C-alpha positions, 0 to 999 in steps of 0.5 A, spaced: 500 500 500 502 507 498 501 511 504 501 519 504 502 522 511 501 529 512 505 533 518 503 540 520 505 541 527 511 538 531 507 533 535 504 530 529 512 528 528 511 524 534 504 521 532 507 519 525 514 516 527 511 509 530 506 509 525 510 510 519 515 504 522 509 499 523 507 501 516 514 500 513 515 493 517 509 491 513 512 493 507 508 499 505 511 505 501 510 511 505 511 518 503 511 524 508 510 532 507 511 537 512 509 544 514 515 548 517 512 550 523 517 551 530 521 545 530 517 540 526 523 539 520 528 538 526 524 533 529 523 529 522 531 530 521 533 527 527 528 521 526 531 520 519 524 521 516 525 523 509 520 529 507 517 534 503 516 541 506 510 544 503 510 551 507 511 555 513 506 558 517 503 565 515 502 571 519 495 574 521 489 571 518 490 573 511 497 570 511 494 564 514 489 563 508 494 564 503 499 559 506 493 554 506 492 555 499 499 554 497 500 548 502 494 544 499 496 546 492 503 543 493 500 537 497 495 536 491 502 536 486 505 531 491 499 526 491 498 526 484 505 524 483 505 519 488 498 516 487 497 514 494 492 509 496 491 512 503 492 519 505 492 520 513 494 525 518 492 531 522 491 535 516 485 539 513 488 536 506 486 529 506 479 529 504 479 534 498 486 531 495 484 524 496 477 525 492 481 529 487 487 523 486 482 517 488 485 516 494 481 514 501 483 518 507 483 518 514 484 524 519 486 524 526 484 529 531 483 529 539 481 536 539 473 538 540 469 541 535 468 547 539 475 548 540 477 547 532 471 548 528 475 551 522 479 545 522 473 540 523 469 544 517 475 544 512 478 536 514 472 532 516 466 533 510 470 529 504 474 524 509 473 517 508 474 516 516 475 520 522 479 517 528 478 520 535 479 518 542 473 515 545 472 521 549 470 525 543 464 519 541 459 524 543 460 529 537 457 523 533 460 525 526 456 519 523 458 512 521 465 514 518 467 517 526 471 511 529 473 512 536 479 508 540 480 507 548 486 511 548 489 518 547 493 520 541 499 522 545 500 515 547 502 513 540 509 515 542 508 516 550 505 509 551 510 505 556 510 500 550 515 505 546 517 510 551 522 510 557 525 516 559 533 517 559 535 519 565 542 522 562 537 528 560 539 530 567 546 531 565 545 534 559 540 539 563 546 540 568 542 538 574 546 534 579 543 527 582 539 529 588 536 535 585 529 536 582 527 541 577 520 543 574 518 545 567 514 551 564 512 551 557 510 558 554 506 557 547 506 562 542 498 562 542 498 564 534 494 558 531 487 560 529 484 557 535 488 561 539 485 567 537 484 571 544 487 566 548 491 568 554 496 564 557 502 565 562 505 571 564 512 573 566 510 575 573 507 567 574 514 564 571 517 569 576 513 566 582 513 559 580 521 560 580 521 563 587 516 557 589 521 552 586 527 555 589 524 555 596 523 547 595 530 546 593 528 545 586 531 548 579 526 551 574 527 551 566 523 554 561 521 552 554 518 557 550 515 558 543 515 565 545 521 569 546 523 570 553 523 577 557 531 578 558 530 577 566 528 570 564 533 568 559 537 565 564 532 559 565 531 557 558 531 550 557 537 548 552 535 541 550 534 539 543 527 538 541 527 530 541 530 530 548 524 534 551 520 528 553 525 525 557 526 532 561 518 532 562 517 525 564 523 526 570 520 533 572 517 534 579 512 538 576 510 542 569 506 548 568 504 551 562 499 554 557 500 549 552 495 544 551 499 538 547 505 539 553 499 539 558 497 532 556 504 529 555 505 531 562 499 528 564 500 521 561 507 521 563 505 522 570 508 528 571 504 533 576 501 538 570 498 545 572 495 548 565 493 556 565 490 559 559 483 561 557 481 554 554 482 550 560 475 546 561 473 546 554 478 540 551 475 533 553 481 530 553 484 534 558 478 534 562 478 527 562 485 527 565 484 531 570 478 526 572 484 521 573 487 527 578 493 527 573 492 535 571 489 541 574 487 547 570 486 555 571 484 561 567 488 567 567 486 571 573 487 564 578 494 565 578 494 565 586 490 558 586 495 555 581 501 557 586 497 555 592 496 548 589 503 547 586 506 549 593 501 543 596 504 539 591 511 540 592 510 540 600 509 532 600 514 527 601 515 522 595 510 527 591 511 523 585 508 517 587 500 519 587 501 521 580 505 514 578 499 510 581 494 515 578 497 514 571 497 506 572 490 507 573 489 511 567 493 506 563 489 500 565 483 503 562 486 505 555 489 501 550 496 502 546 493 506 540 498 504 535 496 497 533 489 499 533 491 505 528 495 501 524 490 496 523 484 501 522 489 505 517 490 499 512 483 497 512 481 504 510 486 504 505 484 497 502 477 500 502 474 496 508 
């Protein structure tokens, strides 16, 4: 089978990596296209995944629309030459381009329709199938809506595939016996982030003071440029080491949806603050397991109080490790399901 996989975000590289490996092991031919967003290309290069770059993110509404049109035209050109049986990915192009080149299509998504309405309006109508975690089954996108009892992040962070490398501590300059926390600052420039507020520099400073009082170091990873006074906290790891650092952290504070979910499924106490908290079903479900907590801008005092309580406990990671095991017991490893489903759809099943 010929499979065309489209990647539009750094997280999609992680989703794709185990799936592409499984397809290759079974003798299927894969072609990858990518959007040059943030560290996407660096991650693809590090993973040794050959790819064709279609575009870079446009700025502003007009720039985003122009980029979308350019990307789809280039994607259609690649598909016409490659002649895929199946087009897949978290991509708006799969259904339309698939219809034009005679390919079937599988769109992957774990965000609510109410949060990413534009993506769903562009991606779903012509898709052969849409696959989401079963916590989104209530959206009912018809017979083509396929659900699985897991999360997209477990495609690459399930313990069947991922174990943190403790050598990351040395790469971060953290001595043995010293703990650390991570803060993530998102760019908040995606179309669904319009008007969304996240972490302020003041909150980062308050988190640093709280961590230091417990003998912990703090590192900041950001898509935004850090203010001069916080640049000393910049995490200087290559992007492929981020999950090792996240898994071994004492806590995570961020305004990133993706990294909040990643921290939660890794068992790292996660504290999310942005205007979207409570609107993402996957995050709400993980909060129900006690793996993350959420706050809106203006509730920084509550976040700091809860973080202080978390850091005051002895053996503070153990409860989260136990909650993670309970969550994993309820969820499947999504890779076998996704591979089987993709091949069935590509074959016309």
